Backbone as CSV, one residue per row, in Angstrom:
resi,resn,N_x,N_y,N_z,CA_x,CA_y,CA_z,C_x,C_y,C_z
1,MET,83.135,108.839,91.919,84.257,109.331,92.698,83.929,109.116,94.165
2,GLN,84.936,108.737,94.922,84.770,108.557,96.351,85.952,109.179,97.082
3,ILE,85.650,109.772,98.224,86.698,110.301,99.080,87.360,109.099,99.760
4,LEU,88.684,109.079,99.776,89.407,107.964,100.387,89.121,107.885,101.883
5,GLU,89.169,106.685,102.410,88.845,106.442,103.810,89.770,107.180,104.776
6,GLU,91.036,107.345,104.397,91.989,107.982,105.311,91.893,109.507,105.322
7,ILE,90.972,110.079,104.567,90.786,111.532,104.523,89.832,111.945,105.640
8,LYS,90.261,112.892,106.425,89.440,113.402,107.530,89.009,114.825,107.191
9,ILE,87.728,115.111,107.394,87.160,116.408,107.036,86.484,116.987,108.274
10,SER,86.928,118.181,108.686,86.312,118.822,109.846,85.149,119.701,109.395
11,ASP,84.319,120.075,110.341,83.160,120.920,110.038,83.534,122.352,109.683
12,ASN,84.784,122.748,109.929,85.187,124.117,109.593,86.000,124.194,108.300
13,GLY,86.064,123.081,107.553,86.718,123.106,106.251,88.146,122.633,106.221
14,PHE,88.629,122.100,107.322,89.985,121.568,107.379,89.956,120.128,106.890
15,VAL,90.815,119.810,105.905,90.884,118.465,105.334,92.291,117.933,105.568
16,PHE,92.369,116.732,106.132,93.660,116.123,106.439,93.763,114.777,105.745
17,ASN,94.869,114.576,105.017,95.154,113.303,104.367,96.134,112.550,105.260
18,ALA,95.645,111.549,105.968,96.489,110.793,106.897,97.574,110.000,106.172
19,HIS,97.350,109.682,104.927,98.338,108.913,104.151,99.560,109.766,103.788
20,THR,99.337,111.013,103.377,100.445,111.876,102.953,100.881,112.873,104.023
21,GLY,100.020,113.117,105.011,100.310,114.109,106.039,99.965,115.528,105.627
22,GLU,99.429,115.704,104.428,99.073,117.041,103.945,97.715,117.465,104.495
23,SER,97.546,118.775,104.621,96.261,119.321,105.046,95.878,120.476,104.134
24,PHE,94.587,120.723,104.057,94.040,121.734,103.170,92.890,122.436,103.867
25,SER,92.610,123.643,103.432,91.444,124.378,103.914,90.510,124.622,102.745
26,LEU,89.228,124.400,102.974,88.217,124.614,101.937,87.318,125.772,102.313
27,ASN,86.815,126.464,101.292,85.806,127.486,101.554,84.476,126.774,101.809
28,PRO,83.436,127.492,102.252,82.169,126.833,102.594,81.564,125.996,101.454
29,MET,81.621,126.478,100.216,81.053,125.696,99.123,81.893,124.445,98.864
30,GLY,83.203,124.560,98.907,84.071,123.395,98.736,83.821,122.357,99.813
31,LEU,83.629,122.818,101.049,83.331,121.915,102.156,82.004,121.200,101.925
32,GLU,81.013,121.941,101.494,79.702,121.342,101.226,79.808,120.282,100.125
33,ILE,80.543,120.589,99.074,80.680,119.644,97.960,81.447,118.398,98.388
34,ILE,82.555,118.553,99.104,83.331,117.381,99.502,82.532,116.502,100.464
35,LYS,81.713,117.109,101.313,80.866,116.323,102.212,79.798,115.561,101.426
36,MET,79.261,116.178,100.367,78.278,115.471,99.537,78.937,114.312,98.799
37,ILE,80.157,114.511,98.320,80.883,113.419,97.663,81.111,112.289,98.666
38,ALA,81.546,112.654,99.876,81.796,111.650,100.919,80.512,110.913,101.305
39,ALA,79.366,111.591,101.189,78.072,110.981,101.509,77.489,110.215,100.321
40,ASN,78.292,110.054,99.275,77.906,109.288,98.092,76.750,109.891,97.300
41,PHE,76.648,111.219,97.299,75.695,111.863,96.398,76.133,111.556,94.975
42,ASP,75.200,111.305,94.086,75.608,111.176,92.689,75.712,112.588,92.098
43,PHE,76.299,112.681,90.914,76.564,113.990,90.321,75.287,114.808,90.153
44,ASP,74.201,114.185,89.691,72.957,114.929,89.474,72.384,115.475,90.774
45,GLU,72.442,114.697,91.859,71.967,115.169,93.167,72.818,116.340,93.652
46,LEU,74.120,116.190,93.529,75.044,117.228,93.969,74.803,118.520,93.187
47,LYS,74.721,118.387,91.873,74.510,119.554,91.016,73.193,120.237,91.347
48,LYS,72.135,119.471,91.491,70.815,120.042,91.811,70.852,120.806,93.129
49,THR,71.491,120.211,94.133,71.581,120.856,95.449,72.311,122.193,95.365
50,ILE,73.453,122.200,94.685,74.241,123.432,94.573,73.511,124.479,93.744
51,LEU,72.902,124.090,92.641,72.192,125.058,91.794,71.004,125.677,92.514
52,GLU,70.338,124.910,93.374,69.209,125.449,94.144,69.674,126.397,95.245
53,LYS,70.821,126.111,95.818,71.296,126.880,96.975,72.088,128.130,96.606
54,TYR,72.834,128.059,95.508,73.725,129.158,95.130,73.322,129.746,93.784
55,ASP,73.708,130.981,93.571,73.416,131.675,92.312,74.503,131.337,91.302
56,VAL,74.351,130.176,90.649,75.327,129.715,89.675,74.573,128.993,88.554
57,ASP,75.050,129.147,87.322,74.399,128.467,86.207,75.028,127.096,85.985
58,ASP,74.350,126.259,85.193,74.790,124.879,84.939,76.231,124.803,84.437
59,LEU,76.529,125.566,83.411,77.844,125.489,82.770,78.962,125.895,83.729
60,THR,78.747,126.967,84.472,79.752,127.425,85.438,79.956,126.380,86.518
61,PHE,78.857,125.815,87.036,78.989,124.779,88.053,79.795,123.596,87.527
62,GLU,79.446,123.104,86.335,80.132,121.929,85.805,81.617,122.188,85.591
63,LYS,81.955,123.372,85.080,83.365,123.725,84.872,84.104,123.794,86.213
64,ASP,83.515,124.499,87.169,84.160,124.648,88.478,84.231,123.315,89.213
65,PHE,83.186,122.497,89.099,83.204,121.191,89.747,84.290,120.302,89.148
66,TYR,84.423,120.326,87.842,85.461,119.527,87.192,86.842,119.945,87.701
67,GLU,87.092,121.243,87.793,88.378,121.733,88.299,88.588,121.324,89.758
68,PHE,87.538,121.444,90.573,87.621,121.085,91.986,87.900,119.592,92.141
69,SER,87.171,118.762,91.407,87.362,117.319,91.533,88.732,116.890,91.002
70,THR,89.235,117.580,89.988,90.579,117.300,89.491,91.618,117.636,90.555
71,MET,91.396,118.730,91.274,92.286,119.114,92.370,92.241,118.076,93.492
72,LEU,91.058,117.566,93.803,90.944,116.529,94.833,91.746,115.294,94.440
73,LYS,91.634,114.902,93.189,92.365,113.734,92.705,93.875,113.993,92.726
74,HIS,94.277,115.178,92.301,95.698,115.540,92.277,96.328,115.439,93.668
75,HIS,95.579,115.842,94.685,96.085,115.816,96.054,95.796,114.494,96.758
76,GLN,95.412,113.476,95.968,95.200,112.120,96.469,94.128,112.044,97.552
77,LEU,93.044,112.785,97.351,91.934,112.756,98.294,90.809,111.847,97.818
78,THR,90.839,111.470,96.542,89.792,110.627,95.967,90.410,109.434,95.262
79,GLN,89.555,108.455,95.005,89.973,107.320,94.196,90.139,107.797,92.777
80,GLN,90.969,107.118,92.014,91.189,107.486,90.619,89.902,107.301,89.827
81,GLY,89.797,108.015,88.736,88.632,107.886,87.874,88.245,109.243,87.309
82,ASN,87.258,109.232,86.485,86.733,110.449,85.867,86.059,111.297,86.942
83,PRO,86.360,112.602,87.023,85.756,113.463,88.047,84.232,113.485,88.002
84,LEU,83.639,113.212,86.851,82.183,113.222,86.757,81.606,111.823,86.916
85,ASP,82.444,110.848,87.237,82.019,109.469,87.358,81.782,109.136,88.830
86,PHE,80.543,109.161,89.248,80.189,108.872,90.641,79.689,107.449,90.731
87,VAL,80.193,106.705,91.718,79.728,105.335,91.933,79.171,105.186,93.323
């Protein structure tokens, strides 16, 4: 999964899609995850980082990440593909 080039992400969690004109606000964990996706972290690196930093178990992280990545795709912030498919 890759964040589209026209997506702008601020350090305070504001996300702007220049293609659609829509904007979104992310909480701190969502901001951290979207920045890791934009930095081309693979799924295992991303998961390891979040599990070390936050009090969350594997299953909960994977479920929440799948929902989050599906939301990113729905709002046209990422390229199409499987949410767990990082290239």
